N, C-alpha and C positions, 0 to 999 in steps of 0.2 A: 340299346338305346333307351334312355329314360323318358317316360311319358310325362307330359306337362299336365299337372293337376293344379287346379285353382279352387280356392274356397268360393262358395256361393256368395257369402257375405263375411264380414269380420265376425269373429266369435261373438255370439249374442251377449255374453256377459261383459264384453268390452263396449258394446253398443248400449247396453242397459246396465251401467256399472253398479246401480243399486242392488242388482242381483248377485254380484260377485262376492261381496263381503259375507253375506249370510250363507251362500253356498260353500265358500271356503271354510267358514266357521263350522258349519254342519259336518262337512267331510272330515275336518280335523278332530272332531270329537272322538273318532275311532282310535286315534293315536294315544289318547289318555285313558283308554279303557282297561289297560293291563295286558292286552294282546300284544305279543312281540311285534315290533315295527316290521320286521322281515315278513312275518305272516300276513300282516295287513297289506304289505306291498305285493305279495304273491297273489292275494285275493284280488287286488286292484288290477294286476296284470291279467289274471285269468278272465275276469269279467270283461275286460277290454278286448281280449282276444275273441271271446264269444260274440261281442257286439261289433267286431270289425272296426274298432276305433284305433286307427294307426297312430294318432297323436298320443293317446294314452298308453298304447302298447310300447311305443318308443320311450316315453317318459318314465314309465314304471320299470321297464327293463333297465334303463340307464340308471335310475335311482338304486335299484337292487344291485347292479354291478358296482356302482360307486360305494355301496355299503359293504362290499366284499362277497356278494353272491357269486357262485361259480357259474361258468358258462354251461357246464353239464346240467345243473338244475334249471337255469334259465331256459335252455333249449327244450327241456322236458316238461315245462309247466303245462303245455297244451295236452300232454299225454301222461299226466301225473299218475293215473291209475296203473299204467303199465311200466312204471319205473320204481326202483328201490330208493330213490333219492329224498323222499319226503317223510317226515315223521307222521305218526298217527294224528297228532293235533293239526298239523298242516293239511293233511288229507281231509280231515273233517271240515276244516275251514274252506278248503277248495270245493268240496262237495256242496257245502252250504252256498258258496258263491255261485256255483253253476246253477243250482236249483233256484236261487233267488234272482238270477239273471234271466233264466229261461221260463218265466212264469206261464207263458201261453203254450208251452210244449206238452203239458199233460193235465189231466183233470185235478190231480192233487199236486200242485206245483212244488211244494216243499214237504215231502213225505215225512211222517214221524221218524222213520229210520234215519233220515238225514239229520233232522233236528236233534234226535236223541244221541246220535254219535257226536255231534258238536258239543252237546251238553255234557258228555263224558269228559271232555277236555277243558271246557270253558265254563266259568261261573256266569251268573246272570248279567253282571256288569260287562264282562268280556263278550258274552253273546250279543248284548245290546251294541257294543262297539263294532262287532262283525256285521250285524244287520245294518247299522248306520254306514259302515264302509261300503257295503254292497249297494245300498240305496244311493249313496252319494256318487259312487263311480258310475252307476247306471245313468244318473242324471248328467254327469259330465260327458259320458259316452254319447248320449243322445244329442246334446248340444253340438258336439263335434261332428258326429256322423250326419245328422240332418243337414248341417250347413257345409258339409264336406271340407272340414278343416284339414290342412295339409301337415303331415308329419315332416320332421327334419329340422325344426327350428329350436327344439328344446336343448338347453345347455346344461341343465342340472346344476 
C-alpha cells in the first residue's frame, strides 16, 4: 500500500519566482566548469541521498539513466566506497560531495585529505564547479525537504 504524502506548501521557488532564476543560474555554473556532466550528476545524486531529498534523488537518477548510466552504478552510488564501479576522479568528487554536505558531522568538515584528493583530479576551475554543484544541490535539497516536496512528478 502506498502512503499518501503531501507537500506542506508549493515549492518556495514557485511561490517566490524571483528566487528561481538565480538559483538555477548558480546551480548551472557547475556544468560549464569542465567537470564531466556525469560526474556532476553523480555528485548531485549522492548529496540528495544524504539529505533525504526524494525529489532530487528521483530527478538525478532519472537524468543519469537517460544519459546512459548503468543501473549497476546507479544502485551503488550510496555505497560507492565498497564498489569497483567508479573512477578515481568520481570517487574524489563523491567524497567531496559527502564532506561538503555533512558539514556538522565533524570538527573539520572537509579534511585536507578529501580536498587534496579532489585536487589531484580537478583543476581550480573544476574544483570551483564541484563546490558550486555541492552548494547548489544542498540549497535545492533544503527547499524540497523542509517543505516536504513529493517525488514522482519529474519527467526529465
